[in-house]
C-alpha positions in Angstrom: 104.0 -48.5 236.4 102.3 -45.7 238.2 98.7 -46.9 237.8 97.2 -44.1 239.9 98.7 -41.5 237.5 96.7 -43.0 234.6 93.6 -43.9 236.5 93.3 -40.3 237.7 92.5 -39.3 234.1 89.2 -41.2 234.5 88.5 -40.2 238.1 89.8 -43.4 239.7 92.6 -44.8 241.8 94.0 -48.1 242.7 93.6 -49.3 246.3 95.0 -52.3 248.1 92.1 -54.4 249.3 92.3 -54.8 253.0 91.1 -58.4 253.1 94.0 -60.8 252.6 93.8 -64.0 250.6 92.8 -66.9 252.8 92.8 -69.7 250.3 95.5 -72.3 249.9 98.5 -71.2 247.7 100.8 -73.5 245.7 102.6 -71.0 243.5 102.6 -73.2 240.3 100.7 -71.9 237.3 99.2 -74.2 234.6 97.3 -73.3 231.5 93.6 -74.0 231.7 92.8 -77.6 231.0 96.5 -78.6 231.2 98.6 -80.3 233.9 101.9 -79.0 232.7 103.5 -76.3 234.9 103.9 -73.1 232.9 105.6 -71.1 235.6 106.6 -71.1 239.3 106.4 -68.1 241.6 109.7 -67.6 243.4 109.7 -68.5 247.1 106.3 -70.2 246.8 105.6 -73.7 248.2 106.0 -75.2 244.7 109.3 -73.4 244.3 110.6 -74.6 247.7 109.5 -78.2 247.0 111.5 -78.2 243.8 108.7 -78.2 241.1 109.8 -76.7 237.8 108.2 -75.2 234.7 107.6 -78.0 232.2 106.8 -80.6 234.9 103.8 -82.7 234.0 101.6 -83.1 237.2 100.5 -86.7 237.1 98.8 -87.2 240.5 98.4 -85.7 244.0 98.2 -87.9 247.1 98.0 -90.9 244.8 94.9 -89.6 242.9 95.0 -88.7 239.2 95.0 -84.9 238.8 92.7 -83.5 236.2 92.5 -79.8 237.1 95.2 -78.3 239.4 93.5 -74.9 239.8 90.2 -76.5 240.8 92.0 -79.0 243.1 93.9 -76.3 245.0 90.6 -74.4 245.7 89.5 -77.5 247.7 92.6 -77.4 249.9 93.6 -75.3 253.0 96.7 -73.5 253.9 99.2 -75.8 255.6 97.8 -78.9 253.9 100.7 -81.2 252.9 100.5 -82.8 249.4 102.5 -85.4 247.6 102.8 -84.6 243.9 103.8 -87.2 241.4 105.5 -85.4 238.4 106.8 -86.5 235.1 110.0 -84.6 234.3 112.2 -85.5 231.3 110.4 -88.9 231.0 111.0 -89.8 234.6 108.5 -89.9 237.5 109.5 -88.0 240.6 107.7 -87.2 243.8 107.6 -83.9 245.7 106.2 -83.1 249.1 104.6 -79.7 249.1 103.2 -77.8 252.1 100.6 -75.2 251.0 100.6 -71.7 252.4 98.3 -68.7 252.3 98.9 -66.4 249.3 101.4 -63.6 249.7 99.8 -61.9 246.7 97.9 -58.6 247.2 94.5 -57.8 245.9 93.8 -54.5 244.3 90.6 -52.7 243.4 89.9 -49.7 241.2 88.0 -47.1 243.3 86.0 -44.3 241.8 86.7 -40.8 243.1 83.8 -39.3 245.1 83.6 -36.1 243.0 85.1 -36.6 239.5 85.3 -33.7 237.2 83.0 -33.6 234.1 86.0 -34.4 231.9 87.0 -37.4 234.2 83.3 -38.6 234.1 83.2 -38.4 230.3 86.6 -40.2 230.0 85.4 -42.9 232.4 82.2 -43.5 230.5 84.1 -43.7 227.2 86.7 -46.1 228.8 84.1 -48.4 230.5 81.6 -48.5 227.7 84.1 -48.6 224.8 
């Protein structure tokens, strides 16, 4: 999708934020409050280690896991973790080496001199 085409109507554009992610990256997504993998990002550490959607994350490094997203925020890139996973009723273990995120950050930037029409549309969009 050409985001800049549509953002231009409201006097904005999409810019790639220069600062890269520096936090640890696993590449496994879970629903909030759940420890069941909902999806895996291709070529991520979780993908390379063999984790799959549907895996129930039981523990990491021998400790019960209560919140994967919060746990990953406490880790660093290159940390090595041992996940214990329940898959099809069987317990399996997976060694995972975290990386930095390959994802990009984007920000919406306001044009310096938007037209009156762009300004009105922007205000309608933001305050709707």
